[in-house]
N, C-alpha and C positions, 0 to 999 in steps of 0.2 A: 540427541538432536531435538527431542521434544522437551518442553519445560513443564514442570508440575504446576498445577493450578494454584497451590497455596504458597509457593516460594516467594520471598520478598522481591521487590522490584529491583532490577539491575540498573546500573548506570548511576548518574548523579542524583542525589536527593536534595531538595530544597526545603527550607522552612515554609510554613504556611503563607506568610506575607510575601516572601520571595517568589513562591510558586505562582501566587495570584498576579503579582506584578509582571512576572515573566510571561504568563498567559496573556495579560492585557497588552503587553508589548507585541507579542506574537499576533494577536488579533488586529492591532493597529497596522502592523507591517503587511501581513499576508492578506488582510481584508482591504488594504488600500483605503483605510478609514479616513485619513486626512484629505483625500481627494473626493470622498463621497459626500453628497449633500445630506446624508442621514444625520450627521452630527449637528448640522445647522438646524434641521427640522426638529431634532430632539430638544435643542436649546430653546428654540422658539415655542415649542409646545409647553415646555416648563415655564417660560416667561408668561405666556398667555394663561396658563393654569394658575399661576401665582396672581395674575391680575384678576382672575375670577374669584379667588379666595378673598382678595382685598375688597373687591366690589361687594361681595356678599356680606362681609363684616361691616363695611361702610353703610350699607343699606340697613343692616340690623341695628346699628348704633344710632342712626339718625331718627328723629321724631317724624320727619317728613320725607317722603320718597323723592330723592333728587334725580332729575332727568339724566344728569351726567353719569351718576353711578349705575343707573339702569342701562344706559348706552354702553358703559364700560363692561358691564356684566354680559350683555348680549354679544358685543364684539369679542370678548374673551372666550365665550362658549363656542362661537362659530369658528374662530381662528384656532382654538385648541383642537377641535374636531378635524379641521383641515390639515393642520400640521401633524397631528397624530396619524392621520391616514397616509400622508406623504412619508412620514417616518417609518411606518410599517412596510410600505412598498419598498422603500430604499433599504430597509433592514433585510428584506427577502433577497434583494439583489446582492447585499453584502454577504449573506449566507452562501449564495451560489458562487460568488466570486472567490470567497475563501475556500470553498470545497473544490472549485475548479483548479485554483492555484496549487492546493495541496496534492490533489490527485495527479496533476500534470507533473509536478516536481517529483513525487514518489515514483511515478511510472518511468520518468526519465532516468532516475537513479537506478531503478531496477534494470532498465535496458543497458545502463552503463557499467553495471557491476560485473565482476568475473563470473564465469559460468559455474565454477564450483561453489559459489555462494548458495545456489539453489539446492545443491546436494546436502548442504549442512544445515538448512533451515526448513522447518515445516511450512507447507503451503498454507495451512490453516491460519498460522500466525500472520503471514503476509496479507492474506485475503482479509482477515478481520481488521487489521490496522488500516488498510487502504479503504475499507468500506465503513465499518462501524465506528472506529475511532475518529476517522476524518469527519463523519457525520456529527459525532458528538462535539467535536471542537468547533465545527463550523456553525452549529446551532447555538453555541455559546455566544457567538457574535451578536445575535439578536438580543439575548439576555444582557449582554454588555451595553447595548444601546438603551434598552429599557432601564437598566440600572443608572446609567448616566442621567437620563431624563428624570428619574425618580429622585436621585441624589441632588440634582439642581433644585428641584422643588423643595426638598427637605432643607437644603442650604438657605432657601429664602424663608421658609416657614419658621425655623428655629429662632433666627434673630427677631422675626415678627412676634413670636411668642414671648421673647424676652421684653419686647416693647410693650406688649399687652400686660404681661405679668411675669416678673423675673422668676418666681418659683416654678411656674408652669414651663417656662423655657428651660430652666435647669433640669426639671424632671424629665422633659422630653429628650434632652441631650443625654442624660444618664440612661434613659430607656434604650436609646439607640446604641449606646456603648455597651450596655449589659447584653442586649440582644446579639450584638456582634461577637461578644466574648463567648456566648453560648455556641455560636457557629464555630469559632476558632477551636474550642475544646472538642467539638464533635467531628471536625473535618479529618483529622489524621487517621483515626480508626476507620472512618468511612472510606477514605481513599485506599487504605490497605485492602479492605474487603472488595472495593470496586475493581482494583487492579487484579486481585486474585480471580475475580469473576471473569475479567477479560481474558486471562490466561486459560481459564477453563473453557471459554468460548473458542479459543484457538484450537484446543484439542477436539472440541465438538465439530468444528469445521473439517478437521482432518478425518474424523470418523465418517462424516457425510461424504467426503471425497472417496473414502473406501467403498461406501455404498455405490457411488456413481461409477467408479472404475472396476469394482469387483462384483458387479451384479450377476455375472454368469456363474462365478465360483460360489457365490452365496446361495444361488438357487439349486446347486447340486448337493448341498448338505444343509439341512434345516438347522442342525445344531450350531453350525458356524454362523448362520444368520441370526439365531437366537442369542448367541454369545455377543455378537456385534451390537445387536439391539440392546442387550443388557448394558454394554459399555456406553452406548449412546445415552441410555436412560440415566445411568450413574452420573455422566458428565452434565447432562441437562439438570439433574437434581442438585448437583453440587453448585452449578452456576446459579440456579434459582436461590439456593440457600445463601450464597455469598452476596447476591444482589439484594436479597431481603435484609440481610445483616447490615449492608451498607446503607440501605434506605432507612433502617431504624435509626442509625446515627444521624443521617441527614435530617430525618424527621424530628429527632430530639433537639437539634439546633434550631429548626424552624419553630417548634412548639415553645422553646425557651423564649424566642423573640416574640412570639404571639402573646405569651403569658406576661411578658414585661409590658407590652403595649396595652393589654387589657388592664393591668395594674395601673398604668398611667391614666387610662380613662376613668377608673374608679377614684384615683387620687384627685383628678380634676373635678369630678362631680361631687365627691364627698369631702375629700381632704382640703381642697383649695379654699372653699368658703369657711371651713372651720379653723384652719391653721393660719391663713393669710388674710382673712376678713375681706375677701375680694367680692365686689358687687356682683349681683346675679347677671347683669348685662355683660360684664367682662368674662364671667364664667362661660356664658353662651358663646361669646366670641372665641374664647380659647378652645372650647369644645368643638366649634365649627372648624377651626384650623386643624386641630388634632384629628378629627374624623376625616377631613380631606387629605391629611398627611398619612393616615393609617394605611391606605392602599399603597402609596409609594414605598413606605417603610416595609410593608409585607412583600412588595415586589423585590426590593433589594435583598431582604432576608431569604426569600424563596429562591432567588437566582443564585445565591451563594452555593446551594447544593449543585446546581448546574455547573457552576464554575469549578467546584471540586471534581466533578466527573470530567470536565474538560481538562483540568490539570493532570489527571491520570492519563487521559488520551494524549495530551501533549507530551507527557513523559514517555509513553510507549512509542509514539511517533518519532520523538527525538532519538530514542534508543535505536530504533530501526534505521533512521537516517545516519546515525554515527556508524552503525555496522556497514551500511551501504557505502559510506564515504571511505571507510577503512578498506573495503574490498573493491573500490572503484578502479577501473582501468584508466590508465593515462591516455587521455584523448588528445589527438593532434589533428589539425585539418589535413585530411587525406582523401584521395579519390581512389577507392578500392577498384572501381570500374577501370580506371586508367591503368592501375597495376595489373589487373586481369588481362587487359588488352595487350599490355607489354609482354606478357608471358614470362617464362623463366627458362634457364638453361640447366640449372642443377639445384637440388635441395639436399642438404647434408645435415644429419643428426650426429653430433659429436658428444658422446658421453652423457646423453640426456637421461636424467633420472628423476623420478617423483615417488613420493611415499603416500599411500592411501591409508588413512586412519580416521577415526572419529574422536571427538573430544573425550579425554579420560581413558582412551584405550591403552591396553598394555602393549609392550613391545611385541609380544607373540601374536597380537591381533593386527599388527601393521603389515601391509603388503607393499613391497618395493618393486617398482617397474623400472628396469634399466640396470646398468647403463646401456643405452641404445646407441649403436653406431650404424649409420645407414646412409646410402647415397641414392637419390631418386632423380630420374631424368624424364623428359617428355616422351610420349609415344610408347611408353611401356604399359604392359598389363601386369600388375603385381597382385598376386593372391596372398592373403595373410590367413594362416590357419593355426589351430591349436585348441586344446581342450577348454572347457568352461573354466573361467577364472585364470586363464593364462596371461591376461593383460592386454588382449587385443583391442578392446574398446578404449582402454586408457591410452594405448599407443596412438589410436586414431585421434583422441582428444589432444594429445601432445602435438601430433603432427599438424593438425588443423589450427593450432593456436588457441584452442578453447581451454586448455589447461597449461598454466605456466610451469616449466620444469623447476625442480628444486636445485638442480645443478646441471651443468652441461650447456650446450649451445645448439641452436638451429641456425644454419647458414643458408641464405638465399643468394645464389650466384656469388658465393664466397664472402658475403657480408652478413654479419650476425644480425638476427632479427631482434629488435629492441622494442620496449613498450611504445616508443615513438613510431615505429614502422610496423607494429603488429597488425593494425587495421588493414593496411595495404597488403600485407602478407596473407591475411585471411581472405582477401579478395581474389586470391588465386583458386580458392576451393569452392566447389558446390557438392552437396552431399545429401544422401538419403541414409540417415542413421537407423540403427536397429530399432530404437524407440523414437521414431520421428514424429513431428507434429505437422499436420496438414492445415494450412491456413485457408479460410474460405475465399479470400481475395488474393489477387496476384500482387502482393505487396512487394515494392522495390523493383519490379520489372519495368524496363523501358518499353517503348512502343514496339520496337523490333522483336524484343523477347516475347512480348505478349502475343504477337502475331505467329510466333513459332510454336506456341503451346498447342493450338488446335490441330495442326498436322501431326504433332507428336501423339496426341490423344488417339488419332486414327491408327498410327503406327503401333501403338501399344494396346490395340484392341479395346479402346475405351470410348471411341467416338459415338457408339450407339447408346452409351450410358450417361455421358457428361458432355456439357457444352460450356464454352466460355461466354458469359454475357455481362457486358459492362464491367470488365475487369474482375469478374468473380466466377467461380464454378457454379453451375446450375444446381448441383447436388453433391453432398459428401456421404450420402447413404449408400455406401459400397462395402464390399467384402474387404477383409484385411489385405488380401493380395491385390485387389483393384486399387485400394488406397495407396499401396506402396508404388504401384505403377503410375498412379496419378502424381505422386511426389516426384517420380523419375521424369515425368513429362516436363516438370518445371526445371529440374536439374539439366536436362538436355537442352532446354530453351535458353538457359543462361550461358551455355558454352564457355564455362570457365576452364582454364588450363588443366586443372586437376579435378577429377571426379572421384568421390569417395562413396562406396556402396557397402554398407555394413549388413551382411547377411540378407542381401536383397532377395535371393532366390528361395529363402527358407519357407515362405508361404505362397510360392507360385506353383501352379499345376505343371505337369510335364511339358505341355506345349509352350507355355510362357517361359518356363525355365530354359527350354531349348532356344527360344527367341533371345533370351537374355545372354546366354553363354555363346551361342553360335553366330548371332547377328549383331546385337546391340554393342556388346563389349568390344569385339574386334573392330567395329566401325568407329567407335570412339577413339581407339588407339590409332587407326589409320588417319583420323582427323587431327592427330597430333596431341590428343589428351593423354595425360598420365592417369591411368585408371587403377585405383587401389580398392580391391574388393576383399572384404572379410567373408570367408566361406568355410563350410564344413563338407562340401561336396567333393569327396576325394576322387570320384570318377571323372571330375572335370578339371583336375589339376593340370592336365596336359594342355589345357587351353590358355595358359598364361605364359608370360615371358619369364617371370620370376616367381618362385614360391618361397615365402618367408614363414617359418614355423616358430611359434612362441611357446615357451613353457616357463612357469613360475616367474613371469614378468620379464623374461629375457628372450632375445632372438637366438635360437639354438642352431638355426640353419637358414641360409639364404641361397637358394639353388637357382641357377640359370637353366631354364628348362630346355633351351636350344643348345645343349651340349656343354655349357659351362656351369660351374658350381663353385661356391665358396661358403665357408662356414665361419660364423663369428660366435664368440662365447658371451 
């Protein structure tokens, strides 16, 4: 499931120019560049800066100071500053727009992917891409605008240099080309190291996640804590080394460009008068243009490193998006609430089978759940029992539609559940899973459901600890058992036809366990809910209507507790 930090990038690989053009196209599309005024401001800033260069040279070449040239210089300076300010503000807006669009798109794709996607991918990878890589590529949009502004100025200055002195124009053009070549030669090894550093960062985030989730276990054994800290230090050291290696290559490209530009200055000052017999006044004019062009050239060359990092980020984001698209669920307009309100008469599992495995696992390491054959009806209390690893949680995932079966069918009122109807089918269920997540806000609940939460809190002995304020819980600083009851308060408020409770009583004290088995579950069944509870409490098996026992991924018995029984293999 995890990926090594030094492995080559997966997915499609582009050549340097293709990668850059792909990146620029992405920035234009996702940054909405064509509708932003930033491009106009950048062009105007380049034009006014060009006017400033022309006015300076005109004043330097004339024997008398012309009022028109002075006015042109003053206007050019003021307008350059104004348009540069507007361009910077608009560039910041462009960065935030690009970041917003990327994060919203990725979060929507994450919400739309199949549930088992998250079991096959490290959280550190996803977190790093959605945060660090998105930031990397969005900040490249500012460098993109800066480079456009600089390149427009360069595009004006090089013809102007040819006009002043064709050898100086040719030398400047060659300097720009040689500087770009230095970047091209350095970018590929730099990108390889930068991508490896990103992969090391994924693993670093996973280890920090271990610290946050396993803080209790870590404090019980100092050696475990020391080993984890050593792993974190190794990853941080590896990431640092890879980033420094990438930066060396990026720096070599920039130094090559700077060296070429310095050579150009020396050629103009020393070589131009000697080789081309150019007058001193012309040399000064050429030198003025080159010096004022030096900054834009350095900006473009310096931004190439940022573009290389953004190319890596774009590649990683694209790879994640392709994985999410491959695992995306088929979405159809549906109203799960309407399906829930309509209820159901019968759910049937016919030969449902799935195989649990990890990439590269051997046949002996694979675990098959099924074939499962089962009929469920409203108003029943169904307990599911079995040893650890018997397949109970996978059965729950299959039943609730969170995992697609490899074979077999799930029938709802005699009609097979398909990808088109899956969302509506899921709308029948409300659940408290064994590894549940408690949201701080009452996401998705309508007004009536929100109003039912507070009475449920009192009923579940939580009213003195938690309140609902503006659609959110006042606190989540509760014990594990209290958190599970808090999750149940939402499940009860939703009043879905089917309520799934996976080992709910495992962390409840005797009083609340009795409340659960003797009061809450029977009341749910009397209200017409199908209650499916995974449990190991054998002394409470007589409190259900049906007892399903699982072993090795199969239902080995399905007993009607009120006198009837049937077995299935």
